[in-house]
Every structure is written in structure tokens, then in C-alpha cells.
SEVEXMI-388400 format. One record per residue (C-alpha): residue in three letters; x, y, z. Coordinates in steps of 0.2 Angstrom, whole numbers, padded with zeros to 4 digits, always signed. Last residue first. Layout:
SEVEXMI-388400
alaXYZ;...
END
This chain:
SEVEXMI-388400
asp-0310-0171-0467;glu-0320-0187-0468;gly-0318-0202-0480;his-0310-0213-0468;val-0314-0207-0450;leu-0301-0198-0440;met-0300-0202-0421;gly-0307-0191-0407;gln-0313-0206-0396;ala-0331-0203-0399;arg-0328-0200-0418;met-0320-0218-0418;glu-0334-0225-0409;met-0347-0217-0421;arg-0337-0224-0436;ala-0337-0242-0428;ala-0355-0241-0426;thr-0359-0236-0444;glu-0347-0250-0449;leu-0356-0262-0439;leu-0373-0258-0444;arg-0368-0260-0463;glu-0359-0275-0459;asp-0374-0285-0452;leu-0382-0286-0436;arg-0401-0293-0441;gln-0416-0282-0440;asp-0428-0276-0427;arg-0423-0258-0429;ala-0421-0256-0410;ala-0412-0272-0408;ala-0401-0268-0424;leu-0395-0252-0417;phe-0393-0260-0399;ala-0381-0273-0408;ala-0372-0260-0417;arg-0367-0250-0402;leu-0362-0266-0392;val-0351-0271-0407;ala-0342-0253-0408;asn-0340-0254-0389;lys-0330-0271-0390;ile-0321-0264-0405;his-0315-0249-0394;gly-0310-0262-0381;gly-0300-0272-0394;ser-0291-0258-0402;leu-0298-0249-0417;val-0290-0245-0435;his-0307-0246-0444;gln-0305-0250-0464;glu-0295-0264-0463;ala-0302-0274-0449;leu-0320-0270-0456;his-0314-0277-0473;ala-0307-0293-0466;phe-0323-0296-0456;asn-0334-0295-0472;ile-0351-0297-0463;pro-0367-0305-0470;gly-0381-0304-0458;leu-0380-0310-0440;pro-0395-0313-0428;leu-0385-0318-0411;thr-0391-0334-0403;asp-0377-0345-0407;ser-0363-0332-0403;gln-0346-0327-0410;leu-0349-0309-0414;met-0334-0303-0402;ser-0322-0317-0407;arg-0324-0312-0426;trp-0323-0294-0423;leu-0307-0297-0412;ala-0299-0309-0425;glu-0301-0296-0438;arg-0292-0283-0427;glu-0279-0295-0423;pro-0276-0298-0443;ala-0277-0280-0446;gly-0264-0275-0433;pro-0268-0273-0413;lys-0262-0258-0405;pro-0247-0262-0395;phe-0247-0270-0378;ala-0230-0267-0370;val-0226-0281-0357;arg-0213-0276-0341;leu-0208-0292-0331;ser-0202-0295-0313;leu-0202-0277-0309;arg-0189-0270-0298;arg-0179-0261-0311;ala-0195-0252-0318;phe-0201-0248-0299;ala-0184-0238-0297;asp-0185-0229-0315;asp-0202-0222-0309;ile-0216-0224-0321;ser-0220-0209-0332;ala-0212-0217-0348;gly-0226-0230-0347;phe-0240-0219-0350;asn-0257-0229-0354;thr-0254-0238-0337;thr-0257-0255-0329;leu-0248-0262-0314;ile-0250-0280-0310;val-0245-0286-0292;val-0244-0304-0286;gly-0239-0310-0269;thr-0223-0310-0258;phe-0223-0292-0255;ala-0206-0286-0249;glu-0201-0278-0265;leu-0218-0269-0267;arg-0217-0262-0249;gln-0200-0255-0251;leu-0203-0246-0268;leu-0221-0240-0261;tyr-0213-0232-0246;asn-0200-0223-0258;val-0215-0217-0269;glu-0225-0211-0253;met-0209-0202-0247;asn-0207-0194-0263;ala-0224-0186-0261;tyr-0220-0180-0245;arg-0204-0171-0251;asp-0213-0164-0266;asn-0226-0156-0254;ser-0213-0149-0243;ser-0207-0140-0257;lys-0194-0139-0271;val-0188-0157-0270;glu-0184-0163-0287;thr-0198-0176-0293;arg-0200-0194-0291;lys-0207-0202-0306;ser-0224-0209-0306;phe-0230-0225-0296;leu-0245-0219-0288;ala-0255-0210-0303;asp-0245-0218-0315;ala-0254-0234-0309;glu-0268-0232-0321;asp-0275-0248-0315;phe-0266-0256-0299;leu-0271-0274-0299;leu-0267-0285-0285;met-0268-0304-0284;ala-0274-0312-0269;gln-0267-0324-0257;ala-0280-0317-0245;arg-0268-0314-0231;glu-0254-0308-0243;ala-0267-0296-0251;glu-0273-0290-0233;asp-0256-0285-0229;phe-0253-0277-0246;val-0269-0267-0244;arg-0265-0262-0226;gly-0249-0256-0231;leu-0257-0245-0245;asn-0269-0237-0233;lys-0255-0232-0220;glu-0243-0225-0234;thr-0258-0215-0241;glu-0262-0209-0223;gly-0244-0202-0219;ile-0247-0185-0222;tyr-0266-0181-0225;arg-0272-0178-0243;ser-0277-0195-0245;val-0274-0208-0259;ile-0281-0225-0255;arg-0299-0224-0256;ser-0299-0214-0272;leu-0286-0226-0279;asp-0298-0241-0280;ile-0287-0256-0281;gln-0293-0270-0293;tyr-0293-0286-0284;leu-0291-0302-0294;asp-0294-0319-0285;leu-0281-0332-0288;gly-0283-0349-0297;leu-0267-0346-0307;asp-0276-0347-0324;ser-0289-0336-0318;ala-0277-0322-0311;ile-0268-0323-0328;val-0284-0321-0338;ser-0290-0306-0327;ala-0272-0298-0329;ser-0275-0301-0348;met-0292-0292-0348;thr-0284-0277-0338;lys-0271-0276-0351;gly-0281-0278-0367;thr-0277-0265-0380;gly-0292-0254-0374;pro-0282-0239-0369;pro-0264-0237-0376;gly-0250-0247-0369;glu-0241-0253-0353;phe-0243-0268-0343;leu-0230-0267-0328;ala-0227-0284-0320;ser-0223-0289-0302;leu-0219-0306-0293;gly-0215-0309-0275;arg-0205-0324-0270;ala-0189-0315-0267;asp-0176-0328-0267;gly-0161-0318-0273;phe-0150-0320-0288;arg-0137-0332-0281;arg-0146-0340-0266;gly-0162-0340-0276;leu-0153-0349-0290;gly-0153-0366-0279;trp-0162-0377-0291;gln-0174-0383-0277;gln-0176-0365-0271;leu-0176-0353-0283;val-0180-0363-0298;arg-0192-0376-0291;asp-0200-0363-0280;arg-0203-0351-0293;phe-0210-0364-0305;arg-0229-0358-0305;phe-0226-0340-0303;arg-0213-0338-0316;his-0223-0350-0327;val-0237-0338-0326;phe-0226-0323-0331;glu-0219-0333-0345;gln-0236-0335-0351;leu-0239-0316-0352;gln-0223-0314-0360;leu-0227-0327-0374;met-0244-0319-0377;val-0236-0302-0381;glu-0224-0309-0392;glu-0238-0319-0402;gln-0248-0303-0404;leu-0264-0302-0394;ile-0281-0310-0395;leu-0286-0316-0378;asp-0302-0325-0378;gln-0294-0342-0379;trp-0283-0338-0365;ser-0298-0338-0353;trp-0310-0325-0348;gly-0323-0328-0334;arg-0324-0311-0327;glu-0325-0307-0309;val-0314-0293-0303;leu-0316-0290-0284;ser-0315-0272-0280;ala-0303-0264-0269;asn-0301-0253-0253;asp-0313-0260-0241;gly-0315-0275-0250;leu-0297-0281-0247;arg-0304-0285-0229;his-0297-0302-0226;ala-0301-0319-0220;ile-0294-0334-0230;gly-0304-0350-0224;arg-0318-0347-0237;lys-0305-0345-0251;val-0296-0361-0245;ala-0313-0371-0244;ala-0317-0365-0261;arg-0302-0371-0268;leu-0304-0387-0260;asp-0321-0390-0266;asp-0316-0386-0284;pro-0300-0398-0283;his-0312-0413-0277;val-0308-0422-0261;gln-0311-0440-0262;leu-0325-0447-0252;asp-0318-0459-0237;pro-0324-0447-0223;gln-0342-0448-0229;ala-0353-0440-0216;pro-0340-0428-0212;asp-0338-0422-0230;arg-0321-0415-0234;ala-0318-0397-0241;ser-0319-0389-0224;glu-0307-0401-0215;ile-0295-0399-0230;ala-0297-0380-0229;asp-0293-0381-0210;his-0278-0391-0211;ile-0270-0379-0225;gln-0275-0365-0216;gly-0265-0371-0200;pro-0251-0377-0210;thr-0250-0358-0217;leu-0255-0354-0235;his-0244-0350-0250;trp-0258-0356-0263;thr-0251-0357-0280;ser-0235-0367-0278;ala-0243-0379-0267;leu-0258-0383-0277;thr-0249-0383-0293;asp-0238-0397-0286;leu-0253-0406-0277;asp-0263-0408-0293;leu-0280-0413-0288;ala-0288-0420-0305;pro-0286-0439-0298;his-0296-0434-0282;arg-0286-0437-0266;ile-0293-0447-0252;thr-0284-0464-0255;arg-0269-0453-0263;pro-0265-0446-0245;leu-0270-0428-0242;val-0263-0423-0225;phe-0245-0430-0228;arg-0245-0425-0247;trp-0250-0407-0243;leu-0237-0407-0230;ser-0223-0412-0241;leu-0228-0400-0255;ala-0228-0386-0242;thr-0211-0391-0236;val-0204-0390-0253;gly-0213-0375-0259;asp-0208-0365-0243;leu-0218-0364-0228;pro-0218-0348-0219;cys-0203-0348-0206;pro-0209-0349-0187;ala-0201-0333-0177;his-0192-0336-0162;glu-0187-0325-0148;ile-0179-0329-0132;ala-0183-0319-0116;arg-0173-0321-0100;met-0186-0320-0086;ser-0186-0309-0070;pro-0185-0292-0079;leu-0201-0297-0088;ser-0203-0283-0102;pro-0219-0287-0112;ala-0218-0292-0131;thr-0222-0278-0143;thr-0235-0283-0155;ser-0230-0283-0174;pro-0228-0301-0180;asp-0242-0308-0169;leu-0238-0315-0152;val-0237-0332-0143;leu-0229-0331-0127;ala-0221-0348-0121;val-0215-0351-0103;pro-0201-0363-0098;his-0203-0372-0081;pro-0200-0368-0063;his-0211-0353-0062;gly-0202-0341-0049;arg-0211-0325-0055;leu-0224-0328-0067;gly-0239-0318-0058;val-0227-0305-0053;ala-0220-0302-0071;leu-0237-0303-0079;ala-0243-0289-0067;arg-0229-0278-0071;ser-0231-0281-0090;leu-0249-0276-0088;arg-0244-0260-0079;asp-0230-0256-0093;arg-0243-0260-0107;arg-0256-0249-0099;ala-0244-0235-0098;ala-0239-0236-0116;arg-0257-0237-0122;arg-0261-0222-0112;ser-0246-0212-0119;pro-0251-0217-0137;ala-0269-0212-0135;ser-0265-0194-0127;pro-0265-0185-0144;asp-0282-0192-0147;asp-0283-0195-0166;gly-0284-0213-0163;asp-0299-0212-0153;pro-0297-0223-0137;asp-0303-0241-0139;leu-0289-0250-0130;ser-0280-0265-0136;leu-0266-0272-0124;leu-0276-0287-0118;arg-0282-0292-0135;glu-0262-0293-0141;trp-0258-0303-0126;gly-0272-0315-0131;ile-0260-0330-0128;leu-0249-0338-0114;ala-0241-0355-0115;leu-0238-0364-0099;his-0228-0381-0099;ala-0237-0395-0092;asp-0237-0407-0077;gln-0256-0406-0076;met-0255-0400-0059;leu-0241-0389-0064;ala-0251-0381-0077;glu-0266-0379-0065;arg-0255-0370-0052;arg-0248-0359-0066;ala-0266-0355-0072;ile-0270-0351-0053;arg-0255-0340-0053;leu-0261-0331-0068;asn-0278-0328-0060;leu-0269-0319-0045;thr-0259-0308-0057;leu-0271-0304-0071;gly-0286-0298-0060;gly-0295-0305-0045;pro-0312-0308-0052;leu-0310-0313-0070;asp-0306-0301-0084;his-0287-0302-0084;leu-0288-0322-0085;ala-0299-0320-0101;asp-0286-0308-0109;leu-0271-0318-0103;asp-0279-0334-0112;ala-0270-0349-0105;cys-0263-0363-0116;leu-0257-0378-0106;leu-0245-0389-0114;thr-0238-0407-0111;arg-0223-0413-0103;gly-0208-0425-0107;ala-0196-0410-0108;arg-0195-0413-0127;arg-0214-0414-0126;ala-0214-0396-0118;ile-0204-0389-0133;glu-0215-0399-0145;leu-0231-0391-0138;ala-0223-0373-0140;arg-0220-0377-0158;arg-0238-0382-0161;arg-0243-0367-0152;arg-0234-0356-0164;gly-0238-0366-0179;ile-0241-0354-0194;gly-0260-0353-0191;ala-0260-0335-0184;pro-0246-0324-0190;gly-0229-0325-0182;arg-0219-0323-0166;leu-0216-0337-0152;val-0209-0328-0138;ile-0200-0341-0126;leu-0199-0334-0108;pro-0184-0343-0101;pro-0182-0357-0088;pro-0166-0352-0077;ser-0158-0364-0082;ser-0158-0371-0099;ala-0169-0383-0108;ala-0177-0370-0118;gln-0160-0364-0125;glu-0157-0381-0131;leu-0173-0382-0141;leu-0171-0364-0147;arg-0154-0369-0155;ala-0162-0383-0164;trp-0175-0372-0170;pro-0164-0359-0176;glu-0155-0372-0187;arg-0171-0380-0194;glu-0179-0364-0198;pro-0171-0360-0216;glu-0176-0378-0221;pro-0194-0377-0217;leu-0201-0386-0202;phe-0215-0398-0203;leu-0222-0404-0187;arg-0232-0420-0187;asp-0247-0419-0175;arg-0260-0411-0187;glu-0264-0426-0198;pro-0263-0437-0183;pro-0276-0427-0172;leu-0267-0419-0158;glu-0265-0425-0140;his-0258-0414-0127;leu-0266-0397-0127;leu-0274-0392-0111;ala-0286-0377-0114;val-0286-0363-0102;cys-0297-0347-0099;ala-0315-0352-0103;ser-0312-0369-0096;leu-0304-0362-0079;asp-0319-0368-0068;pro-0318-0385-0076;asp-0301-0388-0069;pro-0291-0400-0080;val-0293-0418-0077;leu-0284-0425-0061;glu-0301-0426-0051;gly-0293-0439-0038;arg-0300-0433-0022;leu-0284-0423-0019;phe-0287-0413-0035;arg-0305-0409-0030;ile-0298-0402-0014;val-0285-0393-0023;arg-0298-0385-0035;asp-0308-0381-0020;asp-0294-0370-0013;val-0288-0375+0004;leu-0291-0361+0018;leu-0280-0357+0033;pro-0289-0349+0047;gln-0278-0337+0057;ala-0268-0343+0073;ala-0251-0340+0065;asp-0255-0323+0060;pro-0259-0318+0077;leu-0277-0317+0083;asp-0286-0300+0088;pro-0289-0296+0069;phe-0299-0313+0067;thr-0302-0317+0048;arg-0284-0316+0042;gln-0288-0329+0027;asn-0271-0337+0024;val-0274-0345+0007;leu-0266-0361+0003;leu-0263-0370-0013;arg-0263-0354-0020;tyr-0248-0356-0031;arg-0237-0343-0023;val-0245-0347-0006;leu-0241-0365-0004;pro-0224-0364-0015;ala-0217-0350-0002;asp-0214-0334-0010;pro-0227-0324-0001;ser-0221-0332+0016;leu-0234-0345+0023;leu-0222-0359+0024;arg-0208-0348+0031;thr-0218-0347+0046;leu-0212-0365+0051;thr-0196-0357+0057;pro-0203-0352+0074;ala-0209-0370+0078;val-0192-0378+0074;asp-0180-0373+0088;ser-0194-0373+0102;thr-0199-0390+0099;ala-0217-0396+0099;ala-0218-0398+0081;leu-0237-0403+0082;glu-0239-0386+0091;gln-0231-0377+0077;leu-0241-0387+0064;leu-0257-0382+0075;ala-0251-0364+0075;leu-0250-0363+0057;ser-0269-0365+0056;pro-0284-0377+0054;trp-0300-0371+0060;thr-0310-0376+0076;gln-0304-0362+0087;his-0321-0360+0098;pro-0315-0373+0110;arg-0298-0365+0114;arg-0283-0377+0118;his-0278-0375+0100;leu-0274-0394+0100;arg-0292-0397+0107;ser-0300-0385+0095;phe-0291-0394+0081;leu-0296-0411+0086;asp-0315-0405+0087;gly-0313-0397+0070;ala-0306-0413+0062;gln-0321-0424+0067;pro-0329-0422+0051;asp-0314-0428+0041;phe-0313-0425+0022;ala-0316-0407+0019;pro-0309-0403+0037;ala-0292-0412+0033;ala-0286-0401+0020;ala-0279-0387+0030;leu-0270-0401+0041;leu-0264-0411+0025;leu-0257-0394+0017;leu-0248-0391+0034;leu-0241-0409+0034;met-0236-0406+0015;ala-0227-0390+0019;glu-0218-0398+0034;pro-0212-0412+0023;asp-0205-0401+0009;leu-0216-0396-0006;gly-0207-0394-0022;phe-0223-0389-0032;arg-0222-0404-0044;arg-0216-0417-0032;glu-0226-0414-0017;leu-0242-0411-0027;ile-0239-0426-0037;cys-0237-0436-0021;leu-0253-0430-0013;pro-0262-0433-0030;leu-0258-0451-0030;val-0257-0458-0049;ala-0239-0454-0052;gln-0234-0462-0035;pro-0236-0479-0044;val-0242-0493-0032;glu-0233-0505-0020;gly-0220-0495-0011;leu-0231-0480-0008;leu-0245-0491-0001;arg-0232-0500+0011;asp-0226-0483+0017;val-0243-0477+0021;arg-0247-0493+0031;glu-0229-0491+0040;thr-0234-0472+0044;ala-0251-0478+0051;glu-0242-0491+0061;val-0230-0478+0068;ala-0244-0467+0073;arg-0253-0481+0082;ala-0238-0485+0092;glu-0236-0466+0096;ala-0255-0466+0101;ala-0252-0482+0112;glu-0237-0475+0121;leu-0246-0458+0125;gly-0260-0468+0132;arg-0249-0479+0143;thr-0242-0461+0149;tyr-0260-0456+0151;ala-0263-0471+0161;tyr-0247-0468+0172;val-0252-0450+0175;glu-0269-0456+0181;arg-0261-0468+0194;val-0249-0454+0199;val-0263-0443+0202;pro-0274-0456+0211;ser-0258-0458+0222;ala-0247-0474+0220;ala-0241-0484+0236;asp-0258-0494+0235;glu-0252-0502+0218;gly-0267-0506+0206;ser-0261-0494+0191;gly-0244-0501+0192;val-0229-0490+0195;gly-0213-0498+0189;asp-0212-0488+0172;leu-0215-0472+0182;asp-0197-0466+0180;ser-0193-0466+0162;arg-0211-0463+0155;leu-0215-0450+0168;phe-0199-0441+0165;ala-0202-0440+0146;ala-0219-0433+0149;asp-0212-0420+0161;pro-0198-0414+0149;gln-0181-0416+0158;asp-0173-0400+0164;ala-0181-0400+0181;asp-0174-0418+0184;leu-0184-0428+0196;gly-0173-0444+0202;glu-0177-0440+0220;ser-0190-0429+0225;gly-0185-0412+0233;gln-0189-0400+0221;glu-0206-0408+0215;val-0212-0411+0234;pro-0226-0397+0233;gly-0232-0405+0217;gly-0223-0417+0207;ala-0239-0425+0201;ala-0246-0409+0195;arg-0232-0406+0184;gly-0234-0423+0178;leu-0252-0421+0175;gly-0249-0406+0164;asp-0236-0415+0154;ala-0247-0430+0153;ala-0262-0420+0145;ile-0250-0411+0133;glu-0241-0426+0128;gln-0258-0436+0126;leu-0264-0422+0115;arg-0248-0422+0105;val-0249-0441+0101;asp-0267-0439+0097;ile-0262-0426+0084;leu-0249-0437+0077;ala-0262-0452+0076;arg-0274-0440+0068;leu-0261-0436+0054;arg-0257-0454+0052;glu-0275-0457+0049;leu-0277-0443+0036;glu-0262-0450+0027;leu-0271-0466+0026;ala-0287-0458+0021;leu-0278-0449+0007;his-0269-0464+0000;arg-0286-0474+0000;met-0294-0459-0008;pro-0281-0457-0023;leu-0280-0476-0024;asn-0299-0477-0028;val-0298-0479-0048;leu-0280-0488-0047;pro-0290-0505-0047;ser-0297-0501-0063;pro-0315-0503-0065;met-0322-0519-0072;
END
């Protein structure tokens, strides 16, 4: 059974139109009676007793002709006609009073929040005269006879359209009618929000007589279509209800006090422009929705770029979006300012910066005009680096949502992954400490990992890790190579002290939130989340392999930086390339490996030329960027002494990889020859380790040499072939071979 409220908008509108028609009838009767009254006075008007020249004719007729009956012989035909029109006027006034009473009864019986006319009156601040003009302009869409009434009221048969002159005629008093022109001034609500459009179709008519048009969206709204305008579906989206798992706002501890201040400022007058700045997924729109909810409203997100591309331009369509926001009782949130500012000129074009600045100023002015006079706060969603528009008419308040800390991230993971859908092998503590994601990335990863067809199926750790990696968009591949090797701690054969240092590095990553935040040591020693290590030692001692094992244990992708794509001979380009690498690594939650790092991180030199100065600038930039980086960086070098001292002080760990001793070399030989399918002959591993002082990388090369020799000779891989291959490797590396000069 349909709700009894469904037809209320049209019922209310019909009653208001009935009252409007009664008012028009009253005025038409007054016009006719006035004309007849002047005719009745005729040649004896000035000498007639009781006729006051200052009294309006219709009022005179009603006061002085009450005793005249339509059938009395003393009354002339004109007087009798005047009497009839007077009685008609009284009947029209009675109908107007009755129509007003019916409207009042309806308004007293039903909630005005469901009546579109009442909604427009309250949310757009329309006074009674503005409401009457809006109803006049909308009448032709609902009443086929409205045009005939308008032409009679205009006293011109062809003027069948609504106009301000009609309202002035209904006012019928000389002191009110001229002031009604304010209703169509540029800053009047009817015009500012495009509820009415003054078309100015006929150049020979005054402005007051020009046709008024009501926007189709307003007509549909009056019919009761309160849902968002489908014509704006590509530009705006109403954000009012979120899925339960996304509806809770998790605020990190450092943001709570600034957030409380922001809520107070958002409720101040005049309404501010709230600039919410941060990376995608951090919760900028969610915070804008929270501000709107605190004011008892919802949120309408409008894409500035899409509004700009619509016919009419940014200012006009922004006013239409504002109108929709007020219709929906919503705050307005603006997105797409970055795309709107973007241009496609060649970056090397000297005029490109000035053109961008001119475009930004032009769009800022259009935005300021489009937002002028808006009664509620407006949120502007920006990325961290984009310049906000300058809007002189609005006070700007900036707020940057904080990244999730370990405690808040863990709370969010537990909220969105309750035990009922969490696989037993899924360790949320490790997940929160390993993946430093935004709330949006966490929600998206869980949705991607879950099977929509089986919502009760538990989320497996492997599926979740794969979903996280799919959801992290980055372009590290432009300047780095993904290291894909399945090594584990068991494959590492290093001295015990080195192994302990590597495991310490892993512990620093996993427990940094507990030590720095929960235990409070970050307040004393600094709460920098980034980790960096220098692995120094001769070639082949396991530096790159150790970095791969650490990345695998932490569940991070390891990207080896290609220095040939980073270093540029052009001034400033190297820093720009490095900045992109660090930005993409933070976005990808990836671990960076700078192999042969002395090429970039070498000691600064005394400035003797411009080249020295620019080289030192690169090192200074690297120092700043490395210190601000929140991820994991490992540098490897064969020459630790060449690394700048300032880098050494900023490193979380410095690990020396010595050449392996005899016990480690024996373990390396055994490890690399361990295979069920490898045809092995008799081998004395201790003798091999004692006779050939090789690092792990060189032993690997010797094993491969021997294997290919065995395959070519179709024989087993024995100690003799391994010794031959080891001597070949030593000669290739320029080493002295035992028994040779």
C-alpha cells in the first residue's frame, strides 16, 4: 500500500495554484470594477454626493453601492453591471480566503519537510514575494489555463507568459510594486541559484515584462522528485549513507585535537572554505561528510572538472550544483581541482608556467563567483602538492588528515576484519606494521580479497596480500626493476654477528609502532618511521641476497634502482627523478635497493667549480629525502669509506659483510650443490673450502662453471671438476691460485 505522503507534494502544489488563481481572479475583478466605476461616475462624477476622488473606485463601489439592488429601476445598466462586478469581486476574495485556509490546514496536518515548496522556501531563504513569483513562473507547467489568465492580467492578448509585471500587478500598490525588482537582481536567491531565469526575449518590452522561465529541475522537484538530479549524475554524487564497514571514522592520535578545532571553525559564521589536503584514500571526503553530519546535513560531491566541461562553463554549473546541494540539504564538497588546473603544454616551453598561473587565476575567479553567498561550509578536496584557489569572499581553513599510525591501523583492521571472516593464519599485528596503507586502501583490499558469492568465507593472508599489491598503483618500474627471488633465511650463510644485525633490522620494522608510539620513545628520540641500512663489503658476500631475504620476510616488494635512469647531466633532473622514485615507493609500500650506492651517496667535496656545487646539491637533496622517507631503503657498496658521513649518521643500521671464513665457505659449497636431481660424484667440501678462498657469489659462479663442464662431458659433478671451475673463477677475478706463480 503506497504511503499517504506520496501525493502530498502535488496536493500542496494544487492548493497553492488554486490560491494563486483566486488572487488573480480578485485582481481581474478589481480591474474590471475600477474601469466600470469610472464609467459610472461619468459626467456627474465631480458633483456627485459621497464620491471621493481620492478613494479607489472599487472600494467606493463596495462602500456606496451596497444598497443598490440589481432589480431596482433607479439604477442604470452601468450601475447594475458595476454592482455585479463588485459582488464578483467579493466572491473572488472569499475564494482566495478559502484557498488560503485550505493551504494552512494542510501545512498544519503534514510535515513541511516533505513539501517541495516549503523546502525551497526554507533552504533558499525565499520571502513571500519571491515564493509568489516562483509560483507564478511555474504555473504554466501545471495549469493549462495559466497563459489565458496571464494575458488578461497583462491586458495584452499575446503576453501569455509569466513575468515580474504580473507580480507587480497583483501587488497593486504604488509603494510595493517598484521594490519587487529586487527579486530578479543578480544576488537574489531566485537568480543566484537559477530557480528562475529572466530570458529577455523581447527587446521592445521592459525588463519587468520579459518572460520568466523555471528550470526543468525545479519543476521536477515541485512534482516531488526529491532524488538527486539525473542530469547531473556525471558531475555530482550524493554521499549520505556508507556501508557499515566504511562508516566509522578512525582518527590517529595526532589529528584529534586539530580535528576538534576544525569542527568548531566549520560551524562559525560566515561559512568557511575547508581545504582537506592529503593523498587519495586517506579519508578527505569521509571527513567532509562528518562535518556535514555534525550540522545535520549530508554531502554532495561535485567534480569541478566535469562541471567546467558542461555548456555554460564553471560558474553557471557550479551555481546549479549549489542549487542541488541546497535541495538535498547537503554540504558541498568540490573535487577535481587538480585536473581542472592541468594543461598539456610542453614542460620545456618557457611560457608554460605563466600560462598555468593565468589559468589558475581565471579559474579561481570563476570559482569565487560561483560560490559567492553560499550559506553553508564548502569542502575542497586537494592532493598534497596542489595550490588551493584564492577566494577572497570565503575564509579558508586547511586540514591535512594524518596517516594511520600503528595503533589506529590495527583498530581499523580489526573493525573491518572481524574474527568470523578472518583466517587463523592472518596476523593483524604483522599486517598493520608491515603495510602502511590509507583507510581507503584497506577497505579496497578487503573487498578485493573477499569472494562476493561467498561473503562468509574467511579471508586468507595470501589473498589479502595479493589484493593489497593489486590496489597499490605505482610507476616504480619506470626507474627500477622488481627483484623476484625466492630466497629465505635458510639460504643465507653468513657469520652469526651479521645474521643478528639483519634480524635486528627486521625487528626494527615490525616493532617500530610499539617502541616509538605505544612505549613513547618516539617523543624522546624522534618518531621517524623510515628505516635505512648500509650493507658494505666485497663483491659476492651476500649483500643483495640479504636485502631480498629481508624484503621477502617483511612481505614487501624489492625494487632495485636503475641508476642509469636516475642520474642526469641536466641540472635538477637527478633530484626530480629521485623525488619520483621515493614518492612512488611510498605509494607502493615497496622496499628500495640502491646497489653500488657510492655513485649517488658519495662524500661531498670542496666547491671549486659549478659542477662541485651542483653535485653537492644532489647529495643535500638526497639527505633530506632519505630522512623524510617513511619506507625501507637499503644501500649496498663495495667501498663503505666513500659514503658521505651525513648519510652514515642518518642510517638506521650499518652492516659489514666480510669475506666468508672456511666454515662459511664449506656451508656455501654444500648449500649450492644440494639438489635431488644433480648427478654428484665424491666431493670433499672441507678441502674445497680450505683450498679456495672465494666469496658466496664466486662460489656460485664456480658451481655453474663445473655444472656446464659436467653436462658437456656427460659425467657426474665431482670434486675434480669443482676445483677446476674454482681456479677458473679465481683467475677471472684476478686472484692468486694455489700452486701458481
